[in-house]
N, C-alpha and C positions, 0 to 999 in steps of 0.2 A: 578441311575446316577443323578447327580446334578451339576449345574454350581458353580464354586468356585468364591466368590466375595472378593474384596480387603478389605472391611470393616467388614467382618463377624467375629464372635467369633471363636477362634481356640481352645478353651478349650475342645470341643468334640473330637478333633483330638489327644489329649494327653491321655495317659493311666491314668485312674481315680486314681488308687492307687499311681502312680507317682506324680500326681498333688496334692493329699492330703498330701503325704509325704513332698513335697516341701513346702506346705503351713504351715504344722506343724513346719518344721525345720526353716522356715523363721521367725516364730513368737515365737520360744521357747527360754526361758532363759533371765532374765534381764541382765546378764553379756553380752550375745551375742548381745542383742539389744543396750546396751551401747557402745560396741566396734564398732558395725556397724554405730551407730550415729556419732562416732568420726572418722570414716573412717579407723579404724585399721583392720577391716576384710572386705575389699572391695570385692564386688561381681565380679568374673571374667567376662570379656566381652564375650558374646555369639559368637561362631563361625558363620559366615554368608557367604553364597555364593549367588551371583546374576547371574541368567541365563538369558541372552538376546538371542532372536532367531528370525529368518526369515525363509520364505519358498516361493518357486515359484516366485523368483524375475524376471525371464523371461527377462533378459537383460535390465531391466528398469534402465538405467544409469541416465537420467535426470528426473526431476519431470514431472508429467502430465501437458500438456499445459493449459494455462488459457483460456479455450474455453467454459466455462459454464457447462462442463460435471460433472458427479457425483464426479470424483476424481480430478478435476481441482486443479493444484498447489500442489498436494500431492505427496509423495514419493520422489524418487531421492537419489542417493548415497551420495551427499554432505550433504544433510539435515540429513540423517541417521548417517553419520559419526559424525556430530556435536552433535547429540543427544547421541550417544554412548560415545563420549568424555566427555560430561557433567555427565553422569551416572558414568563413571570411576573416575571422580573427587570426587564423593560422596561415592562410594563403593570401598572397598579394594580388594575384590575377585570377579572378573567378568569373566564369561564364555560367549563367543559369538559363537553361533552355527547356522547351516543352514540345512534345511531338503530337499534340492534338487530342481531340475528344475531351476538352475541358468541361464542356456542357453535358447535362442530362444524367440523372441517376438518383438524385435526392430531391425532396420538396423545395430546397433552396432554389433550384433551377425553375421549378414550376411557379414559384412566387416572384422571383426577381429576374428571371430570364438570362442570367449570366453576369449581371452587374456585380454581385458579391464576389464571384470567382475572379473577375478581372481586377477588381479593386484590391483584393488580398494578394494576388500575384504581383501587382504593381508595388505593394508595400514590401514584398519579399525581394524585389529587385530583379525580376525576370528580364532578360535581355531580348530574347526572340522566341516565338512560338510558331507552329504551323497549324493549319486547319485540319480537323478530323471531320468525318462525316456527320457526327452529332452536333457540330457547330451550326449545321443547317436545319436543325430541328424546328426552329421558329422562322425558317426562311432567311433570305438575304436581308430582309428588313431587320430581323432579329439580330443578325451580326452587326449591321450598321448601327443599330440603336445602342449596342454595348461597346463598340470600339472606342468611343470617347472616354470610357472608364479604364482603358488599358494604356499604361505608360510604358509599353514595350511594343516591338514591331511584330507583324505577322508576315511570314514568307511562304510562298507557294509558286513553283515554276512550271508545273505541268497542268494547271487549270488556266484556260484562256478566259480572262475576265473582260475582254474587250467590249462585250455587249452588256456588261453588268455594272451596277452601281459600285461594285467593289474594285473596279478597274484601277482607280488611283489610291486604293487603300491597302492592297496586298502587294508586296514587292516580290519579285522572283528570288532575290537573294539580298543579304546584307553583309557588309564588311565591317568588322569590329576591330579596333586597335586595343591591344592589351599588352602592357609590359614591353613595348617596342616591337611587338609582333602583329601581323595582320591575320585575322581569322575570318574566313569566308563561310557563311551559313546560308544554305538554300533549302527549300522545302519541296516535298513531293506528297501528293494526295492520292487516295484510292479512287477508283472509278465510282462516281456517285450514282449512276444509273443502276437501278435495282436495289440500292441501299437507301436512297433518299427520294422522296416524292418529287417528281419533275418540277412541280410548281415551286418547290423550296429552293431549287438551285437555278432555275430559269435558263438564261442564255449561256451559262458557264459551260465550257467544253473541256472534256478530259483529253489529255495528250499522253503519248507513250512515255512512261517514266525513264526508260533506258536511254532513248535518244535525247530527252531533255537533260538527264543527269550528265551525259557526255558534254553537252553544250555548256552546262553550268560549270563543270570542272575546268574546261578550257577558258571560260570567261574569268573565273576566279584565279586561275594560274596567270592569265594575262594581267591581272591586277596585283600580281606578286604576293598572293596570299601564302602564308607560311603553314597554315593548317586549314583543311577543307572539311566541313561537317555538313552532312545531309540530315535534315529533320524529316523523317519519313512516316507517313501514316498509311502505308500499303500492307503492312503485316510482316511478321518475322519469317515464316516458312509455310508453304502449302505443298501438299502431295501432288497437286495438279501442275499444269504448266503456267498457272497464273503467276504473274510477277510478284516477287516478295523481296525482302531485304537481302536474303542470302543470294538469290539469283542476281539481284541488282549489283551486289558487290563483286560477284564473279564475272560480270560482263562489262562493268564500267571501271576503268583505271583512274586512279588519282584521288579517290575519296579516302580520307584518313579515318573518319568515324561516321557511322550511320547510327543515329538515335531513332529507334523505331517505336511504333505504336500499333493500335488496332486489334492485334491478336491477344493482348493481355498476357504476354509471355513473360514469365519470371526467369531472369537470368542472374545467377550469382556473379558471373564474370562475362565479359564480352566474348563473342565468337570471332575468331580470326578467319578471314576469307582472303585467299590469294587471287588477285586479279589476273587479267590476260597476259601481262608481262611481268608479273611477280610482285606488284605493289600489294602490301597487306592492308586490308580495311578491317577495322574493328566494328562489329555489329552488336549493339546493346539494346535492351528493353527491360523495363522494371515493373512488369505486371500491370496493375490498375489501382485506382482509388487512392493513390499517394501512399500506399503501404511501404514502398521502398523509394529511396532516392539513389539514383545512379551517380557514380563518380568515376571519371577517367582523368588522370593527371598526365600531362605531356611535358617533357623537358626537351630543350633545343640546344644543339651544339652551337659553337660560334658561327658556323656556316648555316645555322638554322635547320640542321638535320633533326628530324623528329625521333624521339625515343620515349615511348610510353613507359612510365615508371610505376604506375599504380592504376588498378582498375577493379572496382568492386561495387556491390550493391549494399546499401546501408538501410537497415530497418528503421522505420519511423515509429518510435514508440516511447 
């Protein structure tokens, strides 16, 4: 595993034969060179998707106070909204995703139960989020009461909602079309038993994230998705055998990006994990309370081969 840096060379992530083929084709033929120089054979613009993401916002509506603390004047929904708006002016195809624990942490949640968080996220144009354990702090009813305020979808594939009022509210995955590409997004949640009072999650049953993730990848590939993203609230890394994002990426082939949560891990750049047959999955997480905004940009070749071209964490201040 290694950390992915914004300024690294991406040639090693391309298929060598494909790279050599492109190099030969680009330089072959005086006629072709002449036409290119005259602009008659213009190179088509690469398809590009920008993925912006957050996790563990914990009801941090306002920036941290100017009290001299580590995160003084950082975070806050208004500053994040401005940053997202600026990026949308620069990039045509932006996805905005969240990896859970939107609720709990400031008096705003105690007074409004999550209504303000969902309304502000809707204003910012979030596309998809997953459930964290703190979404259950006011029980299933607390989630149901606030869902009408969310103009974005929630996904989770490893909670069995069949005996729950959330059965028809939470999808296992969502397919989004952006710039002529199909992006498949599915969600995974941490085991609730031991973290959440039983009465708060009721009949919801936890299922093995590894097996479910494999099923989701196959489902999304069958739907011809060009990019597969997992919104995970299981945690970045544990010393024990407990499943985490790094172990998941090492065991499940086909995920292009895992956006994680739960462990409040600050990563400046994603971690690269090589899967069972060589597929590289990027694993990213940006701490907590909206202090950072994650960004990963993907470009696609004419055959929709994925090439990450930028990945970093942006301070919200």
